[in-house]
C-alpha positions as semicolon CSV with decimal commas, in nm:
position;residue;x (nm);y (nm);z (nm)
1;X;0,018;-0,050;-0,007
2;X;0,190;0,312;-0,110
3;X;0,251;0,558;0,203
4;X;0,179;0,907;0,164
5;X;0,480;1,168;0,276
6;X;0,469;1,528;0,250
7;X;0,702;1,699;0,062
8;X;0,971;1,948;0,307
9;X;0,998;2,296;0,310
10;X;1,312;2,309;0,229
11;X;1,379;2,298;-0,135
12;X;1,599;1,948;-0,248
13;X;1,799;1,830;-0,528
14;X;1,685;1,511;-0,610
15;X;1,865;1,276;-0,962
16;X;1,795;0,949;-1,064
17;X;2,070;0,768;-1,263
18;X;2,009;0,502;-1,484
19;X;2,257;0,319;-1,649
20;X;2,220;0,272;-2,026
21;X;2,148;-0,096;-2,168
22;X;2,402;-0,150;-1,851
23;X;2,421;-0,539;-1,927
24;X;2,550;-0,499;-2,317
25;X;2,803;-0,172;-2,213
26;X;2,949;-0,480;-1,914
27;X;2,985;-0,700;-2,196
28;X;3,108;-0,422;-2,473
29;X;3,373;-0,365;-2,173
30;X;3,514;-0,711;-2,139
31;X;3,495;-0,763;-2,538
32;X;3,545;-0,396;-2,726
33;X;3,492;-0,487;-3,076
34;X;3,153;-0,508;-3,017
35;X;3,136;-0,157;-2,950
36;X;2,890;0,022;-3,209
37;X;2,772;-0,273;-3,351
38;X;2,402;-0,431;-3,291
39;X;2,436;-0,637;-2,979
40;X;2,179;-0,842;-2,708
41;X;2,241;-1,019;-2,372
42;X;2,056;-1,339;-2,349
43;X;1,979;-1,629;-2,122
44;X;2,204;-1,943;-2,130
45;X;1,863;-2,119;-2,249
46;X;1,895;-2,202;-2,553
47;X;1,572;-2,270;-2,678
48;X;1,480;-2,012;-2,978
49;X;1,775;-1,860;-2,922
50;X;1,729;-1,740;-2,560
51;X;1,544;-1,455;-2,397
52;X;1,677;-1,113;-2,454
53;X;1,731;-0,967;-2,163
54;X;1,943;-0,639;-2,297
55;X;1,942;-0,483;-2,621
56;X;2,202;-0,220;-2,716
57;X;2,042;0,131;-2,885
58;X;2,219;0,022;-3,223
59;X;2,009;-0,319;-3,242
60;X;1,659;-0,099;-3,137
61;X;1,716;0,075;-3,436
62;X;1,632;-0,226;-3,588
63;X;1,347;-0,333;-3,442
64;X;1,547;-0,556;-3,195
65;X;1,328;-0,539;-2,870
66;X;1,348;-0,712;-2,472
67;X;1,022;-0,906;-2,590
68;X;1,214;-1,123;-2,832
69;X;1,407;-1,450;-2,825
70;X;1,752;-1,439;-3,011
71;X;1,586;-1,592;-3,344
72;X;1,334;-1,403;-3,361
73;X;1,579;-1,091;-3,323
74;X;1,817;-1,246;-3,567
75;X;1,526;-1,232;-3,824
76;X;1,490;-0,859;-3,791
77;X;1,847;-0,786;-3,736
78;X;2,074;-1,074;-3,910
79;X;2,407;-0,924;-3,791
80;X;2,308;-0,854;-3,430
81;X;2,585;-1,010;-3,189
82;X;2,432;-1,239;-2,939
83;X;2,596;-1,245;-2,602
84;X;2,535;-1,525;-2,333
85;X;2,492;-1,427;-1,965
86;X;2,707;-1,606;-1,776
87;X;2,531;-1,941;-1,582
88;X;2,606;-2,075;-1,278
89;X;2,394;-2,294;-1,014
90;X;2,217;-2,378;-1,329
91;X;2,074;-2,028;-1,401
92;X;2,150;-1,690;-1,498
93;X;2,489;-1,530;-1,291
94;X;2,489;-1,156;-1,265
95;X;2,753;-1,098;-1,053
96;X;2,973;-0,939;-1,258
97;X;2,691;-0,700;-1,368
98;X;2,675;-0,616;-1,007
99;X;3,027;-0,577;-0,955
100;X;3,038;-0,330;-1,230
101;X;2,708;-0,135;-1,070
102;X;2,911;-0,099;-0,729
103;X;3,183;0,059;-0,936
104;X;2,951;0,360;-1,104
105;X;2,815;0,378;-0,722
106;X;3,160;0,419;-0,591
107;X;3,162;0,739;-0,788
108;X;2,800;0,838;-0,788
109;X;2,839;0,893;-0,394
110;X;3,121;1,134;-0,412
111;X;2,871;1,441;-0,394
112;X;2,621;1,325;-0,145
113;X;2,362;1,048;-0,023
114;X;2,335;0,739;-0,262
115;X;2,106;0,488;-0,250
116;X;2,112;0,201;-0,513
117;X;1,775;0,151;-0,624
118;X;1,923;-0,177;-0,829
119;X;2,178;-0,292;-1,043
120;X;2,204;-0,023;-1,268
121;X;2,012;0,255;-1,100
122;X;2,080;0,500;-0,770
123;X;1,918;0,799;-0,684
124;X;2,132;1,135;-0,549
125;X;2,055;1,384;-0,243
126;X;2,270;1,673;-0,393
127;X;2,113;1,954;-0,200
128;X;2,408;1,987;0,059
129;X;2,657;1,951;-0,280
130;X;2,401;2,272;-0,431
131;X;2,385;2,477;-0,192
132;X;2,749;2,471;-0,111
133;X;2,812;2,529;-0,541
134;X;2,568;2,801;-0,512
135;X;2,669;2,984;-0,228
136;X;3,084;2,968;-0,358
137;X;3,001;3,033;-0,723
138;X;2,612;3,095;-0,879
139;X;2,576;2,972;-1,175
140;X;2,546;3,298;-1,345
141;X;2,866;3,426;-1,257
142;X;3,046;3,129;-1,416
143;X;3,172;3,220;-1,737
144;X;3,297;2,907;-1,903
145;X;3,050;2,595;-1,792
146;X;3,048;2,242;-1,864
147;X;2,991;2,118;-2,198
148;X;2,835;1,848;-2,126
149;X;2,576;2,050;-1,852
150;X;2,466;2,290;-2,156
151;X;2,335;1,939;-2,300
152;X;2,096;1,927;-2,064
153;X;1,720;1,861;-2,175
154;X;1,546;2,132;-1,961
155;X;1,117;2,056;-1,938
156;X;0,909;2,338;-2,043
157;X;1,163;2,522;-2,280
158;X;1,099;2,379;-2,627
159;X;1,449;2,431;-2,832
160;X;1,588;2,399;-3,161
161;X;1,859;2,220;-3,154
162;X;2,114;2,397;-3,302
163;X;2,008;2,649;-3,062
164;X;1,953;2,476;-2,733
165;X;2,304;2,518;-2,579
166;X;2,239;2,864;-2,574
167;X;1,896;2,877;-2,462
168;X;2,034;2,627;-2,203
169;X;2,301;2,849;-2,036
170;X;2,074;3,132;-2,071
171;X;1,824;2,977;-1,857
172;X;2,120;2,818;-1,622
173;X;2,220;3,197;-1,584
174;X;1,910;3,387;-1,537
175;X;1,933;3,658;-1,279
176;X;1,543;3,688;-1,211
177;X;1,561;3,286;-1,148
178;X;1,427;3,163;-0,772
179;X;1,623;2,979;-0,576
180;X;1,501;2,661;-0,596
181;X;1,573;2,705;-1,014
182;X;1,944;2,803;-0,900
183;X;1,947;2,493;-0,688
184;X;1,884;2,290;-0,996
185;X;2,095;2,443;-1,218
186;X;2,365;2,361;-0,930
187;X;2,231;2,024;-0,939
188;X;2,307;1,945;-1,303
189;X;2,609;2,063;-1,374
190;X;2,711;1,820;-1,091
191;X;2,567;1,547;-1,204
192;X;2,719;1,610;-1,529
193;X;3,057;1,607;-1,434
194;X;2,953;1,250;-1,202
195;X;2,849;1,139;-1,512
196;X;3,192;1,234;-1,719
197;X;3,389;1,089;-1,438
198;X;3,194;0,771;-1,439
199;X;3,256;0,763;-1,844
200;X;3,624;0,787;-1,818
201;X;3,640;0,560;-1,495
202;X;3,458;0,258;-1,554
203;X;3,364;0,286;-1,963
204;X;2,952;0,312;-1,891
205;X;2,773;0,562;-1,976
206;X;2,450;0,678;-1,814
207;X;2,127;0,915;-1,797
208;X;1,980;1,134;-1,528
209;X;1,695;1,296;-1,431
210;X;1,745;1,637;-1,175
211;X;1,410;1,721;-0,994
212;X;1,306;1,803;-0,661
213;X;1,199;1,482;-0,535
214;X;1,272;1,114;-0,639
215;X;0,900;1,063;-0,825
216;X;0,974;1,329;-1,055
217;X;1,367;1,225;-1,086
218;X;1,270;0,884;-1,181
219;X;1,009;1,016;-1,429
220;X;1,286;1,236;-1,585
221;X;1,603;1,050;-1,614
222;X;1,430;0,804;-1,853
223;X;1,283;1,098;-2,078
224;X;1,639;1,168;-2,283
225;X;1,863;0,871;-2,332
226;X;2,121;0,736;-2,409
227;X;2,364;0,947;-2,215
228;X;2,159;1,275;-2,179
229;X;1,984;1,440;-1,856
230;X;1,691;1,589;-1,812
231;X;1,605;1,859;-1,559
232;X;1,213;1,924;-1,436
233;X;1,158;2,283;-1,309
234;X;0,898;2,320;-1,079
235;X;0,696;2,535;-1,316
236;X;0,688;2,245;-1,556
237;X;0,518;1,905;-1,331
238;X;0,206;2,001;-1,422
239;X;0,216;1,951;-1,790
240;X;0,442;1,655;-1,765
241;X;0,214;1,476;-1,539
242;X;-0,085;1,628;-1,754
243;X;-0,050;1,351;-2,045
244;X;0,142;1,062;-1,828
245;X;-0,003;0,759;-1,890
246;X;-0,111;0,635;-1,577
247;X;0,061;0,295;-1,596
248;X;0,393;0,475;-1,637
249;X;0,383;0,619;-1,300
250;X;0,564;0,346;-1,020
251;X;0,342;0,166;-0,815
252;X;0,017;0,241;-1,035
253;X;0,148;-0,064;-1,302
254;X;-0,066;-0,331;-1,129
255;X;-0,477;-0,363;-0,973
256;X;-0,416;0,022;-0,851
257;X;-0,368;0,164;-1,181
258;X;-0,649;-0,154;-1,361
259;X;-0,873;-0,016;-1,080
260;X;-0,832;0,368;-1,168
261;X;-0,884;0,289;-1,566
262;X;-1,206;0,069;-1,459
263;X;-1,374;0,217;-1,182
264;X;-1,275;0,638;-1,270
265;X;-1,214;0,641;-1,608
266;X;-0,837;0,758;-1,512
267;X;-0,596;0,712;-1,807
268;X;-0,321;0,970;-1,723
269;X;-0,161;1,127;-1,423
270;X;-0,325;1,467;-1,465
271;X;-0,676;1,257;-1,486
272;X;-0,648;1,262;-1,068
273;X;-0,660;1,617;-1,054
274;X;-1,054;1,591;-1,114
275;X;-1,113;1,416;-0,812
276;X;-1,100;1,546;-0,481
277;X;-0,903;1,404;-0,174
278;X;-1,176;1,301;0,008
279;X;-1,336;1,154;-0,294
280;X;-1,007;0,940;-0,365
281;X;-1,002;0,825;0,060
282;X;-1,354;0,702;0,024
283;X;-1,297;0,490;-0,254
284;X;-0,899;0,371;-0,181
285;X;-0,880;0,405;0,194
286;X;-0,701;0,753;0,339
287;X;-0,360;0,645;0,289
288;X;-0,405;0,518;-0,091
289;X;-0,670;0,821;-0,144
290;X;-0,416;1,104;0,010
291;X;-0,109;0,925;-0,231
292;X;-0,275;0,960;-0,530
293;X;-0,413;1,320;-0,477
294;X;0,005;1,414;-0,406
295;X;0,086;1,233;-0,712
296;X;-0,135;1,424;-0,947
297;X;0,011;1,731;-0,823
298;X;0,376;1,621;-0,837
299;X;0,407;1,539;-0,466
300;X;0,648;1,312;-0,283
301;X;0,828;1,352;0,027
302;X;1,037;0,999;0,008
303;X;1,387;1,104;0,115
304;X;1,725;0,906;-0,041
305;X;1,802;0,712;0,200
306;X;2,185;0,656;0,258
307;X;2,259;0,297;0,084
308;X;2,535;0,228;-0,126
309;X;2,524;-0,165;-0,055
310;X;2,170;-0,378;-0,161
311;X;1,917;-0,406;0,143
312;X;1,823;-0,781;0,020
313;X;2,022;-1,057;-0,137
314;X;1,788;-1,311;-0,341
315;X;1,817;-1,594;-0,608
316;X;1,522;-1,711;-0,782
317;X;1,430;-1,897;-1,166
318;X;1,110;-1,956;-1,379
319;X;0,981;-2,217;-1,495
320;X;0,734;-2,190;-1,777
321;X;0,509;-2,408;-1,978
322;X;0,677;-2,741;-1,964
323;X;0,944;-2,703;-1,752
324;X;0,719;-2,627;-1,436
325;X;0,795;-2,863;-1,115
326;X;0,592;-3,133;-1,017
327;X;0,774;-3,287;-0,760
328;X;0,905;-3,235;-0,407
329;X;1,249;-3,422;-0,558
330;X;1,309;-3,136;-0,862
331;X;1,168;-2,864;-0,572
332;X;1,421;-2,986;-0,324
333;X;1,692;-2,981;-0,673
334;X;1,668;-2,652;-0,746
335;X;1,599;-2,494;-0,413
336;X;1,976;-2,638;-0,355
337;X;2,067;-2,408;-0,607
338;X;1,916;-2,152;-0,547
339;X;2,059;-2,165;-0,171
340;X;2,355;-2,231;-0,238
341;X;2,408;-1,896;-0,476
342;X;2,210;-1,717;-0,169
343;X;2,463;-1,847;0,068
344;X;2,756;-1,746;-0,166
345;X;2,637;-1,391;-0,163
346;X;2,544;-1,320;0,184
347;X;2,870;-1,464;0,293
348;X;3,045;-1,220;0,039
349;X;2,854;-0,963;0,202
350;X;2,938;-1,071;0,603
351;X;3,323;-1,073;0,466
352;X;3,327;-0,786;0,263
353;X;3,082;-0,561;0,415
354;X;3,031;-0,659;0,734
355;X;2,673;-0,711;0,766
356;X;2,455;-1,032;0,862
357;X;2,107;-1,131;0,685
358;X;1,845;-1,234;0,980
359;X;1,536;-1,377;0,760
360;X;1,512;-1,584;0,470
361;X;1,185;-1,555;0,279
362;X;1,070;-1,847;0,004
363;X;0,823;-1,684;-0,278
364;X;0,698;-1,905;-0,562
365;X;0,378;-1,912;-0,823
366;X;0,185;-2,258;-0,883
367;X;-0,070;-2,338;-1,042
368;X;-0,330;-2,666;-0,983
369;X;-0,350;-2,873;-1,282
370;X;-0,737;-2,962;-1,170
371;X;-0,847;-2,599;-1,162
372;X;-0,760;-2,357;-1,491
373;X;-0,863;-2,092;-1,298
374;X;-0,624;-2,129;-1,013
375;X;-0,693;-1,731;-0,840
376;X;-0,541;-1,868;-0,498
377;X;-0,176;-1,732;-0,460
378;X;0,124;-1,962;-0,342
379;X;0,172;-1,765;0,002
380;X;0,551;-1,615;0,056
381;X;0,678;-1,812;0,404
382;X;0,938;-1,690;0,588
383;X;1,170;-1,822;0,900
384;X;1,437;-1,660;1,069
385;X;1,850;-1,750;0,846
386;X;2,043;-1,962;0,927
387;X;2,479;-1,916;0,802
388;X;2,535;-2,250;0,561
389;X;2,414;-2,318;0,255
390;X;2,266;-2,700;0,351
391;X;2,097;-2,532;0,635
392;X;1,937;-2,232;0,429
393;X;1,816;-2,528;0,191
394;X;1,690;-2,719;0,446
395;X;1,479;-2,421;0,610
396;X;1,398;-2,319;0,239
397;X;1,246;-2,685;0,154
398;X;1,030;-2,661;0,500
399;X;0,897;-2,278;0,417
400;X;0,787;-2,462;0,069
401;X;0,675;-2,739;0,211
402;X;0,431;-2,557;0,403
403;X;0,338;-2,318;0,166
404;X;0,271;-2,567;-0,056
405;X;-0,003;-2,692;0,216
406;X;-0,161;-2,352;0,253
407;X;-0,194;-2,337;-0,133
408;X;-0,359;-2,662;-0,173
409;X;-0,540;-2,705;0,109
410;X;-0,652;-3,000;0,270
411;X;-0,797;-3,120;-0,088
412;X;-0,435;-3,278;-0,160
413;X;-0,152;-3,389;-0,023
414;X;0,200;-3,242;-0,112
415;X;0,295;-3,558;-0,287
416;X;0,012;-3,556;-0,537
417;X;0,136;-3,418;-0,854
418;X;-0,200;-3,207;-0,904
419;X;0,007;-2,837;-0,904
420;X;0,297;-2,695;-1,057
421;X;0,522;-2,430;-0,970
422;X;0,670;-2,202;-1,265
423;X;0,860;-1,938;-1,027
424;X;1,051;-2,019;-0,727
425;X;1,320;-1,797;-0,564
426;X;1,455;-1,771;-0,191
427;X;1,586;-1,399;-0,042
428;X;1,785;-1,296;0,198
429;X;1,662;-1,002;0,399
430;X;1,672;-0,778;0,774
431;X;2,047;-0,736;0,662
432;X;2,231;-0,518;0,934
433;X;2,569;-0,407;0,977
434;X;2,733;-0,594;1,288
435;X;2,706;-0,344;1,595
436;X;3,027;-0,120;1,670
437;X;3,214;-0,257;1,950
438;X;3,209;-0,615;1,892
439;X;3,452;-0,858;1,733
440;X;3,380;-1,201;1,542
441;X;3,371;-1,532;1,728
442;X;3,671;-1,609;1,562
443;X;3,869;-1,414;1,785
444;X;3,824;-1,657;2,061
445;X;3,974;-1,889;1,788
446;X;4,303;-1,742;1,754
447;X;4,592;-1,920;1,816
448;X;4,904;-1,759;2,019
449;X;5,137;-1,939;1,765
450;X;5,204;-1,732;1,482
451;X;5,307;-2,116;1,297
452;X;4,956;-2,212;1,402
453;X;4,760;-2,229;1,076
454;X;4,350;-2,070;1,087
455;X;4,261;-2,244;0,765
456;X;3,976;-2,488;0,925
457;X;3,854;-2,197;1,132
458;X;3,722;-2,046;0,855
459;X;3,416;-2,350;0,816
460;X;3,268;-2,146;1,165
461;X;2,985;-1,906;1,103
462;X;3,078;-1,612;1,209
463;X;2,856;-1,385;1,477
464;X;2,944;-1,173;1,728
465;X;3,060;-1,127;2,055
466;X;3,178;-0,852;2,275
467;X;3,550;-0,940;2,373
468;X;3,826;-0,787;2,546
469;X;4,150;-0,749;2,401
470;X;4,402;-1,020;2,408
471;X;4,600;-1,105;2,641
472;X;4,491;-0,810;2,851
473;X;4,480;-0,808;3,223
474;X;4,182;-1,004;3,236
475;X;4,297;-1,279;3,033
476;X;4,587;-1,261;3,276
477;X;4,427;-1,311;3,577
478;X;4,201;-1,565;3,436
479;X;4,473;-1,780;3,351
480;X;4,622;-1,759;3,670
481;X;4,322;-1,840;3,909
482;X;4,219;-2,125;3,661
483;X;4,570;-2,259;3,734
484;X;4,552;-2,247;4,118
485;X;4,195;-2,360;4,120
486;X;4,323;-2,657;3,952
487;X;4,594;-2,735;4,185
488;X;4,412;-2,665;4,468
489;X;4,154;-2,879;4,391
490;X;4,381;-3,214;4,305
491;X;4,664;-3,169;4,559
492;X;4,997;-3,406;4,448
493;X;5,136;-3,598;4,667
494;X;5,455;-3,752;4,674
495;X;5,365;-4,003;4,846
496;X;5,193;-4,165;4,553
497;X;5,504;-4,218;4,358
498;X;5,517;-4,551;4,320
499;X;5,156;-4,606;4,274
500;X;5,018;-4,709;3,946
501;X;4,720;-4,616;3,734
502;X;4,518;-4,831;3,613
503;X;4,400;-4,902;3,234
504;X;4,071;-4,722;3,236
505;X;4,193;-4,423;3,380
506;X;4,412;-4,393;3,150
507;X;4,189;-4,457;2,882
508;X;3,934;-4,230;3,036
509;X;4,183;-3,927;3,054
510;X;4,273;-3,964;2,677
511;X;3,905;-3,934;2,586
512;X;3,828;-3,600;2,761
513;X;3,813;-3,288;2,600
514;X;3,819;-3,044;2,878
515;X;3,926;-2,678;2,883
516;X;4,224;-2,731;3,106
517;X;4,490;-2,856;2,868
518;X;4,448;-2,541;2,638
519;X;4,466;-2,282;2,886
520;X;4,883;-2,291;2,815
521;X;5,110;-2,003;2,672
522;X;5,123;-1,981;2,325
523;X;5,504;-1,859;2,331
524;X;5,837;-2,021;2,332
525;X;5,888;-1,889;2,664
526;X;5,648;-2,164;2,821
527;X;5,707;-2,435;2,595
528;X;5,902;-2,544;2,941
529;X;5,543;-2,488;3,155
530;X;5,407;-2,696;2,924
531;X;5,579;-2,992;2,913
532;X;5,582;-2,990;3,337
533;X;5,198;-2,858;3,412
534;X;5,012;-3,109;3,203
535;X;4,654;-3,109;3,228
536;X;4,656;-3,465;3,339
537;X;4,811;-3,321;3,706
538;X;4,511;-3,136;3,699
539;X;4,265;-3,430;3,590
540;X;4,382;-3,734;3,835
541;X;4,569;-3,800;4,118
542;X;4,915;-3,836;4,005
543;X;5,226;-3,782;4,216
544;X;5,474;-3,564;4,135
545;X;5,758;-3,842;4,089
546;X;5,547;-4,019;3,869
547;X;5,543;-3,809;3,587
548;X;5,816;-3,946;3,356
549;X;5,620;-4,297;3,325
550;X;5,257;-4,301;3,340
551;X;5,191;-3,939;3,232
552;X;5,406;-3,955;2,932
553;X;5,164;-4,216;2,829
554;X;4,862;-4,030;2,918
555;X;5,017;-3,699;2,734
556;X;5,016;-3,914;2,442
557;X;4,765;-4,029;2,467
558;X;4,552;-3,698;2,480
559;X;4,778;-3,541;2,201
560;X;4,583;-3,795;1,979
561;X;4,267;-3,668;2,072
562;X;4,038;-3,358;1,902
563;X;4,017;-3,097;2,076
564;X;3,834;-2,875;2,267
565;X;3,665;-2,508;2,140
566;X;3,908;-2,347;2,475
567;X;4,242;-2,490;2,248
568;X;4,261;-2,177;2,128
569;X;4,219;-1,920;2,426
570;X;4,621;-1,921;2,398
571;X;4,820;-1,612;2,476
572;X;5,061;-1,446;2,241
573;X;5,214;-1,170;2,530
574;X;5,574;-1,358;2,678
575;X;5,415;-1,111;3,007
576;X;5,100;-1,385;2,978
577;X;5,362;-1,663;3,046
578;X;5,603;-1,523;3,337
579;X;5,328;-1,334;3,535
580;X;5,147;-1,707;3,501
581;X;5,465;-1,907;3,622
582;X;5,486;-1,658;3,930
583;X;5,107;-1,742;4,012
584;X;5,193;-2,164;3,981
585;X;5,494;-2,077;4,247
586;X;5,213;-1,925;4,471
587;X;4,928;-2,175;4,398
588;X;5,184;-2,485;4,462
589;X;5,321;-2,323;4,781
590;X;4,973;-2,320;4,921
591;X;4,880;-2,679;4,851
592;X;4,991;-2,960;5,150
593;X;5,155;-3,244;5,036
594;X;5,192;-3,557;5,203
595;X;5,559;-3,689;5,228
596;X;5,469;-3,990;5,363
597;X;5,347;-4,313;5,247
598;X;5,524;-4,357;4,953
599;X;5,449;-4,696;4,900
600;X;5,064;-4,636;4,921
601;X;4,828;-4,758;4,682
602;X;4,573;-4,556;4,495
603;X;4,297;-4,598;4,678
604;X;4,463;-4,424;4,978
605;X;4,508;-4,153;4,801
606;X;4,193;-4,067;4,707
607;X;4,100;-4,062;5,054
608;X;4,378;-3,845;5,198
609;X;4,283;-3,616;4,847
610;X;3,886;-3,573;4,999
611;X;4,033;-3,441;5,291
612;X;4,235;-3,217;5,141
613;X;3,908;-3,110;4,910
614;X;3,701;-3,033;5,165
615;X;3,936;-2,818;5,361
616;X;3,985;-2,633;5,001
617;X;3,634;-2,543;4,946
618;X;3,559;-2,436;5,284
619;X;3,843;-2,190;5,276
620;X;3,791;-2,083;4,849
621;X;3,651;-1,727;4,772
622;X;3,298;-1,692;4,789
623;X;3,269;-1,602;4,423
624;X;3,229;-1,880;4,258
625;X;3,476;-1,983;3,959
626;X;3,203;-1,887;3,687
627;X;3,095;-1,590;3,826
628;X;3,525;-1,487;3,779
629;X;3,550;-1,642;3,488
630;X;3,279;-1,379;3,346
631;X;3,396;-1,118;3,525
632;X;3,746;-1,175;3,356
633;X;3,588;-1,201;3,044
634;X;3,399;-0,886;3,036
635;X;3,022;-1,010;2,937
636;X;2,725;-1,051;3,018
637;X;2,544;-1,469;3,000
638;X;2,239;-1,266;2,912
639;X;2,385;-1,081;2,625
640;X;2,503;-1,409;2,431
641;X;2,278;-1,546;2,128
642;X;2,196;-1,865;2,188
643;X;2,174;-1,906;1,796
644;X;2,545;-1,864;1,790
645;X;2,566;-2,164;2,074
646;X;2,350;-2,410;1,851
647;X;2,617;-2,375;1,562
648;X;2,864;-2,547;1,751
649;X;2,978;-2,916;1,800
650;X;2,758;-3,061;2,068
651;X;3,052;-3,168;2,351
652;X;3,156;-2,789;2,291
653;X;2,785;-2,643;2,323
654;X;2,750;-2,838;2,682
655;X;3,110;-2,673;2,785
656;X;2,987;-2,365;2,731
657;X;2,626;-2,385;2,852
658;X;2,812;-2,514;3,171
659;X;2,940;-2,130;3,193
660;X;2,649;-1,983;3,121
661;X;2,388;-2,230;3,368
662;X;2,652;-2,271;3,647
663;X;2,310;-2,391;3,833
664;X;2,192;-2,624;3,562
665;X;2,490;-2,805;3,526
666;X;2,356;-3,182;3,394
667;X;2,584;-3,486;3,532
668;X;2,828;-3,579;3,311
669;X;2,994;-3,820;3,524
670;X;2,901;-4,126;3,359
671;X;3,014;-3,994;2,996
672;X;3,385;-3,981;3,047
673;X;3,386;-3,666;2,814
674;X;3,271;-3,377;2,999
675;X;3,475;-3,130;3,262
676;X;3,200;-3,184;3,483
677;X;3,333;-3,606;3,544
678;X;3,638;-3,459;3,670
679;X;3,532;-3,193;3,883
680;X;3,275;-3,353;4,089
681;X;3,343;-3,448;4,459
682;X;3,532;-3,782;4,521
683;X;3,234;-3,970;4,688
684;X;3,401;-4,183;5,020
685;X;3,425;-4,560;5,003
């Protein structure tokens, strides 16, 4: 439904820049030998020569139209050059055209707010630039004016071609011109310069419309093509709209325009002037009625949104006639292709522009084979978007099945062949920039060792979490406290120097993927620490002198296992290692070690360690380990998006959820793969 927006009181200068047969120009830049020749870009579908999607002006002079197919175009223009559009995922690949459009946008955005409306068209708000030019060098003071600006078409001035430039200059330099017309003149000079910059830097030509609002600028840009520009003074608006067909106006090409023609006899925009605002509101509602009343007078308050990037990404394909999809399997095949392309585009957007899409939408056009009228539309369906082509495909298929059930009703099951799909598309919308001050989750996976490879980390979905700087004071405090907690929880006794570990304990330790084994410093100064203070000391009641044999076996077994997510929380600052070693010395001094019973068995050691554990727990700081860890990393658990955790492997999810909900830890003592197994109190025999 159109929304009426009143015209702003301040005069504006809005330009609409439209590329000239853009796809053809892109192909001609790739193949310069095609310049000046009748050329058309055709679809990848070879049926009857392929459908034309862009036609050069040289080919149009011979009667070639976009509605034709390649074979028909050759009949009209035998020497036409047909260039096939690139193909990817079984459909047209428009990436080369998108990238070329981005080149143009980067140039046009130099002078003001720039809104990219499509691959080949842009809106510009040049009000500030025009005001600045007007205050510094008013048009009437210019001796030499840009030649391209003097070629402008000014609506309301009927001139012969031979005298056009001189009359345009006179109109530009009028002393009695009002402020609004002077601003348009400055805007025309700026647009002419921008168009020349585009031509020089990209080899592309473009046309433009300059007016006081977006609606009029859009209408004017297509009036004189190619490589020309048109100005719409306020005094010429009424004449422009008086003869403009109603279907040519944006948002009036569909049912609303048809209703105006059928019910009110309106054929031109000027015909709307005969109806009062109340009459139009009574017929079409308050908003639409007011909007119709406004556009008939050239009033539009739509503002240029400063947006250089697309507000959505989409991938679609049509299946006309006998190509219609009639089985779930065929739909699933094409959803796989479409979702693969969509995934590539949103991943590129995330990497290059730091933007994340949040909504996945499926659109389709369908028919019922047993219903010739088939007036019911296939409903569009949306859901939260999950990154990854396979996940997008799974969600898109569920959306399709839901829409198909709604479309067919209760009469037919989705497995029946009484339906057909003639158009299918998926889109990603609600694309927002990554909030300032946040970092990717991949920062957690950075290793302090310069030689470590990060290629495997690219497989993780990039989401954002607030982080502290690497190797900050918080990180250092975390490393010290965790080591102290480990030592104090499992004190070591030299009395067990001759005790032996059971095979089950060794195997159990080798399978663990706990967080603690990975909190080692990543620099060279900590290498000795990694050898003398392994994770095994914190997880099994070992003797200090027994690290030569059984501990070596356990370390070797552990090295073969897959690493936990927390392996990558390593520090690269040498100061972290030195501080950590000092903390280790303090911690070891605080642990009571038994100096007797060197020949005691492992069972007796467990009883002794249980007593020590109880003593340490009574003197432990009231602040829990999880709370301290949260403070040191400077994030609040409630601020973390649960969807980020859901994307991680199951064993990592359990560990992280243990931090976020410490009061709801599950009993994993029988699993042997979680940190909780080794930190649970030892029951007395």
